[in-house]
ROZAVEX-529607 format. One record per residue: residue in one letter; z, y, x of N, C-alpha, C in turn. Coordinates in Angstrom, 1 decimal. Atoms other than C-alpha are relative to their C-alpha. Layout:
# ROZAVEX-529607
  type     n.w     n.v     n.u    ca.w    ca.v    ca.u     c.w     c.v     c.u
     A       Z       Y       X       Z       Y       X       Z       Y       X
...
***
This chain:
# ROZAVEX-529607
  type     n.w     n.v     n.u    ca.w    ca.v    ca.u     c.w     c.v     c.u
     X    -1.2     0.4     0.9   107.7   -33.9   227.8    -0.1     1.3    -1.6
     X    -0.3    -0.8     1.4   108.3   -33.0   223.8     0.3    -0.2    -0.5
     X    -1.4    -0.2     0.5   110.9   -31.8   222.6    -0.5    -0.2    -1.4
     X    -0.2     0.5     1.6   110.2   -32.3   219.0    -0.1    -1.8    -0.1
     X     0.0     2.6    -0.3   109.0   -36.4   219.7     1.4    -0.1     0.1
     X    -1.2     0.3    -1.2   112.8   -36.3   221.5     0.7     0.1    -1.0
     X    -1.1    -0.5     0.5   114.3   -34.6   218.7    -0.7    -0.9    -1.4
     X     0.2     1.2     1.1   112.3   -36.9   215.9     0.9    -1.5     0.1
     X    -0.1     1.1    -0.2   113.6   -40.1   218.4     1.3    -0.4    -0.6
     X    -1.5     0.6     1.0   116.9   -39.1   217.5     0.4    -0.1    -1.0
     X    -0.1     0.3     1.5   117.1   -38.2   214.2     0.1    -1.5    -0.6
     X     0.3     1.7     0.3   115.6   -42.3   213.8     0.4     0.0     0.3
     X    -1.9     0.6    -0.9   118.5   -43.5   216.1     0.1     0.1    -0.9
     X    -1.1    -0.7     0.6   121.0   -41.8   214.6     0.1    -0.5    -1.8
     X     0.4     0.0     1.6   119.5   -42.9   210.8     0.3    -1.8     0.3
     X     0.2     1.3     0.6   119.1   -46.5   211.5     1.5    -1.1     1.0
     X    -2.2     0.4    -0.4   122.9   -47.1   213.7     0.5     0.8    -1.1
     X    -0.5    -0.5     1.0   123.6   -45.5   210.7     0.5    -1.0    -1.6
     X     0.5     0.7     0.7   121.9   -47.3   208.3     0.8    -1.5     0.2
     X    -0.6     1.7    -0.1   122.9   -51.2   209.8     1.8     0.7     0.2
     X    -0.8    -0.3    -0.2   126.0   -49.8   210.3     1.0    -0.5    -1.3
     X    -0.8     0.1     1.9   126.9   -49.5   206.5    -0.5    -1.2     0.0
     X     0.4     1.0     0.6   125.4   -52.3   205.8     0.7    -1.2     0.5
     X    -1.3     1.1    -1.0   127.1   -55.1   208.1     1.5     0.4    -0.9
     X    -1.6    -1.0     0.2   130.1   -52.8   206.8     0.0    -1.1    -1.3
     X     0.3     0.7     1.9   128.9   -53.7   202.8    -0.1    -1.4     0.4
     X    -0.2     1.4     0.1   128.0   -57.1   203.6    -0.1    -1.4     0.6
     X    -1.0     1.5    -0.8   129.8   -58.9   206.5     1.1     0.8     0.5
     X    -1.1     0.2    -0.4   132.4   -56.9   206.7     0.9     0.2     0.8
     X    -0.6    -0.1    -2.3   132.2   -55.6   211.0    -0.8     1.6    -0.9
     X     0.4    -1.6    -0.4   132.4   -51.9   211.5    -1.0     0.1     1.4
     X     0.5     0.0    -1.0   130.4   -51.9   214.3     0.1     1.9     0.8
     X    -0.1    -1.3     0.0   131.1   -48.2   214.4     0.4     1.2     1.0
     X    -1.0     0.2    -0.7   132.2   -46.5   217.2     0.0     1.7     0.5
     X     1.0    -1.3     0.1   132.3   -43.1   219.2    -0.8     0.0     0.9
     X     0.7     0.6    -0.4   130.1   -44.9   221.2    -1.7     0.7     0.0
     X     1.5     0.3     0.5   127.5   -45.0   219.1    -1.1     1.3     0.0
     X     0.1    -1.4     0.2   126.3   -41.6   218.9    -0.5     0.1     0.9
     X     1.2    -0.5    -1.7   124.9   -41.3   222.6    -0.7    -1.3    -0.3
     X     0.4     0.6     0.4   122.8   -44.4   221.2    -1.3     1.0    -0.1
     X     1.2    -0.6     0.3   120.2   -42.2   219.8    -0.5     0.7     1.9
     X     0.5    -0.1    -1.3   120.1   -40.0   223.3    -0.4    -0.8     1.6
     X     0.7     1.1    -0.7   119.8   -42.7   225.1    -1.6    -0.8     0.0
     X     1.8     0.8     0.0   116.6   -44.4   223.9    -0.5     1.1    -0.3
     X     1.1    -0.8    -0.4   115.1   -40.6   222.7    -0.6     0.7     1.4
     X    -0.4    -0.5    -1.0   116.1   -39.9   226.0    -1.5    -0.5     1.6
     X     0.0     1.4    -0.5   114.5   -43.6   227.8    -1.8     0.5    -0.2
     X     0.7    -0.2     0.4   111.3   -43.1   225.7    -1.3     1.3     0.5
     X     1.1    -1.6    -0.6   109.5   -38.9   226.5     0.5    -0.4     1.8
     X     0.5     0.4    -1.3   110.1   -40.8   230.4    -0.3    -0.3    -0.2
     X     0.4     0.4     0.2   108.5   -43.7   229.6    -1.4     0.5    -0.3
     X     0.8     0.3     0.3   106.0   -41.7   227.5    -0.9     1.5     1.1
     X     0.2    -0.8    -1.0   105.8   -39.1   230.4    -0.6    -1.0     0.8
     X     0.7     1.2    -1.3   104.9   -42.1   233.0    -1.4    -0.3    -0.3
     X     1.5     0.3     0.6   102.2   -43.2   231.1    -1.6     0.4    -0.2
     X     1.2    -1.4     0.3   100.6   -40.1   230.4    -0.6     0.8     1.6
     X     0.1    -0.7    -1.7   101.1   -38.6   234.2    -0.1    -0.3     1.0
     X    -0.3     1.0    -1.0   101.2   -41.8   236.5     1.6     0.8     0.6
     X    -0.7     0.3    -1.2   104.2   -40.6   238.0     1.5     0.5    -0.8
     X    -1.3    -0.1     0.7   107.9   -39.8   237.2     0.6     1.8     0.7
     X     0.6    -1.8     0.2   108.1   -36.1   236.1     1.6     0.8     1.3
     X    -0.6     0.0    -0.8   110.0   -33.9   238.2     0.8     0.5    -0.1
     X    -1.9    -0.1     0.2   113.9   -33.1   239.1    -0.1     1.4    -0.9
     X    -0.4    -1.6     1.1   113.9   -29.2   238.0    -0.3     0.1    -1.7
     X     0.5     0.3     1.7   111.3   -30.3   234.5     0.4    -0.8    -0.9
     X    -0.5     0.7     1.2   113.6   -33.0   233.0     1.4     1.4     0.1
     X    -1.5    -0.9     0.5   117.0   -30.6   234.7    -1.0     1.1    -1.6
     X     1.3    -1.1     1.0   114.4   -27.8   232.1     0.7    -0.4    -1.4
     X     0.1     1.1     1.6   113.7   -30.3   229.2     2.0    -0.6    -0.5
     X    -1.5     0.7     0.4   117.2   -31.8   229.4     1.3     1.3    -0.6
     X    -0.7    -0.6     0.7   119.2   -28.4   228.5    -1.1     0.0    -1.7
     X     1.2    -0.6     1.0   116.2   -27.8   225.7     0.1    -0.8    -1.1
     X    -0.4     1.3     0.4   117.4   -31.0   224.5     1.2    -0.1    -0.4
     X    -1.4    -0.2     0.6   120.7   -30.9   224.5     0.5     1.6    -0.9
     X     0.2    -0.7     0.7   120.3   -27.7   222.5    -0.1    -0.4    -1.9
     X     0.9     0.3     1.6   118.3   -29.6   219.6     1.0    -1.3    -0.3
     X    -0.4     1.2     0.6   120.9   -32.2   219.7     1.6     0.5    -0.8
     X    -0.2    -0.7     1.0   123.3   -29.6   219.6     0.1     0.3    -1.6
     X     0.7    -0.6     0.8   121.5   -28.0   216.6     0.1    -0.8    -1.7
     X     0.9     0.7     1.0   120.7   -31.3   214.3     2.1    -0.7     0.4
     X    -1.1     0.7     0.1   124.7   -32.5   215.1     1.4     0.9    -1.2
     X     0.1    -0.8     1.3   125.9   -29.6   213.0    -0.6     0.4    -1.1
     X     0.3     0.5     1.2   123.7   -30.2   210.7     0.3    -0.4    -1.2
     X    -0.2     0.9     0.3   124.9   -33.2   209.9     1.5     0.0    -0.1
     X    -1.0    -1.1    -0.5   128.3   -31.6   210.8     0.3     0.3    -1.8
     X    -0.4    -0.8     1.7   128.0   -29.7   207.2    -0.2    -0.9    -0.9
     X     1.2     0.8    -0.2   125.7   -31.7   205.9     1.2    -0.9    -0.6
     X    -1.0     1.1    -0.3   128.5   -34.9   205.8     0.7     0.3    -1.2
     X    -1.6    -0.3     0.5   131.7   -32.4   204.8    -0.7    -0.3    -1.7
     X     0.5    -0.1     1.0   129.5   -32.1   201.2     0.1    -1.3    -0.7
     X     0.2     1.9     0.1   129.9   -36.6   200.9     0.8     0.0     0.9
     X    -1.0     0.1    -0.8   132.9   -36.9   203.4     1.1     0.4    -0.3
     X    -1.0    -1.1     0.6   136.4   -36.7   201.6     0.5     0.7     1.5
     X    -0.4    -0.1    -2.0   137.7   -37.2   205.3    -0.5     1.7     0.3
     X     0.5    -1.3    -1.0   135.6   -34.2   207.1    -0.1     0.7    -0.7
     X    -0.7    -0.6     0.7   135.9   -32.8   203.9     0.9     1.2     0.3
     X    -1.6    -0.5     0.1   139.4   -32.0   203.8     0.0     1.2     1.9
     X     0.3    -0.5    -1.8   138.9   -31.2   208.4    -0.4     1.2    -0.8
     X    -0.3    -1.3     0.6   137.2   -28.5   206.8     0.2     0.6    -0.3
     X    -0.2    -0.5     1.5   139.0   -27.5   204.4     1.3     1.4     0.5
     X    -1.6    -0.5    -0.1   142.4   -26.7   206.8    -0.8     1.3     1.9
     X     0.0    -1.9    -0.9   142.5   -22.8   209.7    -1.2    -1.3     1.8
     X     0.7    -0.1    -1.2   141.8   -25.0   213.0    -1.1    -1.5    -0.1
     X     0.7     1.1     0.0   138.9   -28.0   211.4    -0.7     0.2     0.4
     X     2.3    -0.7    -0.6   135.2   -26.0   212.3     1.0     0.1     1.3
     X     0.0     0.0    -1.3   136.8   -25.2   215.6     0.1    -1.2     0.9
     X     0.3     1.0    -1.2   137.6   -28.9   217.0    -1.8    -0.6    -0.1
     X     1.2    -0.2     0.2   134.5   -29.8   215.0    -1.4     0.4     0.8
     X     0.3    -0.4    -0.6   133.0   -27.7   217.2     0.2    -0.2     1.5
     X    -0.3     0.5    -1.4   134.6   -28.5   220.6    -0.5    -1.7    -0.1
     X     0.9     2.0    -0.6   133.3   -32.4   219.8    -1.2     0.5     0.3
     X     1.3     1.1    -0.5   129.8   -31.5   219.5    -0.5     0.8     1.1
     X     0.8    -1.2    -1.3   129.4   -28.4   222.2     0.4    -1.4     0.9
     X    -0.4     1.2    -1.1   131.1   -32.0   224.5    -1.2    -0.3    -0.5
     X     0.8     0.2     0.2   128.7   -33.2   222.8    -1.8     0.4     0.3
     X     0.8    -0.7    -0.2   126.1   -31.0   223.6    -0.4    -0.2     1.4
     X     0.3    -0.2    -1.4   127.0   -31.0   227.5     0.0    -2.0     0.2
     X     0.3     1.9    -0.2   127.0   -35.6   227.5    -0.8     0.3    -0.2
     X     1.6     0.5     0.2   123.3   -35.2   225.7    -0.1     0.6     1.4
     X     1.0    -0.5    -1.5   122.4   -32.8   228.9    -0.3    -0.9     1.1
     X    -0.2     1.1    -0.6   123.7   -34.8   231.4    -1.0    -1.7    -0.5
     X     0.9     1.3     0.4   122.2   -38.5   229.6    -1.3     1.0     0.1
     X     1.2    -0.6    -0.1   119.3   -37.0   228.7    -0.6     0.2     1.3
     X     0.5     0.2    -1.3   118.4   -36.0   232.2     0.1    -1.3     0.8
     X     0.2     2.3    -0.4   119.3   -40.1   233.3    -1.2     0.1     0.0
     X     1.1     0.5     0.6   117.6   -41.5   231.2    -1.2     0.2    -0.2
     X     1.0     0.0    -0.3   114.3   -39.4   231.9    -0.3    -0.6     1.0
     X     0.6     1.1    -0.5   114.2   -40.6   234.8    -0.6    -1.8    -0.2
     X     0.4     1.2    -0.4   115.0   -43.7   234.6    -0.7    -1.2    -1.0
     X     1.1    -0.3     0.6   112.8   -44.3   231.5    -1.9     0.0     1.2
     X     1.7    -0.9    -0.2   109.8   -42.7   233.4    -0.5    -1.2     1.2
     X     0.3     1.0    -0.8   110.4   -45.1   236.6    -0.2    -2.1    -0.2
     X    -0.3     1.1     0.3   111.1   -48.3   235.1    -1.3    -0.3    -0.5
     X     1.3     0.6     0.3   107.7   -47.9   233.1    -1.1     0.0     1.2
     X     1.1     0.0    -1.0   105.7   -47.0   236.3     0.3    -1.4     1.1
     X    -0.3     1.7     0.0   107.7   -50.7   237.6    -1.2    -1.0     0.2
     X     1.0     1.1     0.4   106.3   -52.4   235.4    -1.8     0.1    -0.4
     X     1.4     0.6     0.1   102.9   -51.1   234.8    -0.5    -0.5     1.5
     X     0.4     0.3    -1.6   102.9   -51.6   239.3     0.4    -2.1    -0.1
     X    -0.9     2.4    -0.2   104.3   -55.7   238.3    -0.8     0.3    -0.4
     X     1.0     1.0     1.2   101.5   -55.8   235.5    -1.1     0.0     1.0
     X     0.5    -0.2    -0.4    98.9   -54.4   237.5    -0.2    -1.3     1.7
     X     0.6     0.8    -0.9    99.4   -56.9   240.8    -0.3    -1.3    -0.8
     X     0.4     2.0     0.4    99.7   -59.9   238.9    -1.4     0.1    -1.2
     X     1.5     0.4     0.3    96.2   -58.9   238.0    -0.9    -0.4     0.6
***
């Protein structure tokens, strides 16, 4: 499992969701943004890593390895979110206002840490799910041949 690839998939998925949300809001006056949207990059990055592992190794990663990778991935997600919040605080007036309040940065840090814990658990779950799904699909494909 590759942490850099996980981070890249996480970032690209998050950016793609922002672009889609912005386009829908601008052109169709539809806002699909919600708190759950922040979990999609975690799901996708973990599933892709699990699938990649299964294709390369022909097996599901060991539980211990998945927990270890999930811990590292959660730290990466926290770091990315901290950088994103800091950068967006220069652009978004509401976030800038929140950062100027005495309690604002603490609240944002708590939210980011909660997202980190959630990403730890979801990454572990979806790594295994991605690997198992890939192995089942490949077995079914071989069976048909």
